[in-house]
C-alpha positions in Angstrom: 119.3 121.2 53.8 117.8 124.6 54.5 117.3 125.7 58.1 113.5 125.6 57.8 113.7 121.9 57.0 115.3 121.1 60.4 112.8 123.4 62.2 109.9 121.6 60.5 111.5 118.2 61.4 111.9 119.2 65.1 108.4 120.5 65.3 106.9 117.5 63.7 109.0 115.1 65.8 108.0 116.9 69.0 104.4 116.8 68.1 104.7 113.1 67.3 106.5 112.2 70.5 103.9 114.1 72.5 101.1 112.2 70.8 102.9 108.9 71.4 103.3 109.9 75.1 99.6 110.7 75.3 98.6 107.3 73.9 100.9 105.4 76.2 99.6 107.4 79.2 96.1 106.3 78.3 97.4 102.7 78.1 99.1 103.3 81.5 102.5 102.4 80.0 104.6 104.7 82.2 108.0 103.6 80.9 107.3 104.5 77.3 105.4 107.6 78.4 108.5 108.9 80.1 110.7 108.0 77.0 108.4 109.8 74.6 108.0 112.9 76.7 111.8 113.1 77.3 112.3 112.7 73.5 109.8 115.5 72.9 111.7 117.8 75.2 115.0 116.8 73.6 113.9 117.5 70.0 111.7 120.6 70.7 112.4 123.5 68.3 111.9 126.3 70.9 114.7 125.6 73.4 117.4 123.8 71.4 119.7 121.3 73.1 123.1 121.1 71.3 124.4 117.5 71.4 126.8 117.3 68.5 126.4 115.4 65.2 127.5 112.0 66.5 125.2 112.0 69.5 122.3 113.2 67.3 123.0 110.3 64.9 123.0 107.8 67.8 119.7 109.3 69.1 118.2 109.0 65.6 119.0 105.3 65.5 117.7 104.8 69.1 114.4 106.5 68.2 114.1 104.4 65.0 114.6 101.2 66.9 112.1 102.3 69.6 109.5 103.3 67.1 109.8 100.0 65.2 109.7 98.0 68.4 106.6 99.7 69.6 104.9 99.3 66.2 105.6 95.6 66.3 104.6 95.2 69.9 101.3 97.1 69.4 100.6 95.0 66.3 101.2 91.7 68.2 99.2 92.8 71.2 96.2 93.8 69.1 96.1 90.4 67.5 95.7 88.7 70.8 
């Protein structure tokens, strides 16, 4: 993929993680707030953190599981 694709992905991911952190801060969920802000810092496009392909792949899976978990948790908590 072109370099611009990865820059766009990093910027979009950072903005999304900051937004998730903001929403969890409003809900006073400090644990997820810290996770989302740390994720935003890790994926930011300005100051890049080189982790290597394997660790980035592991982080992608962790983020996917966390996002799915929080979606399910929020859906269940809204029904109650």
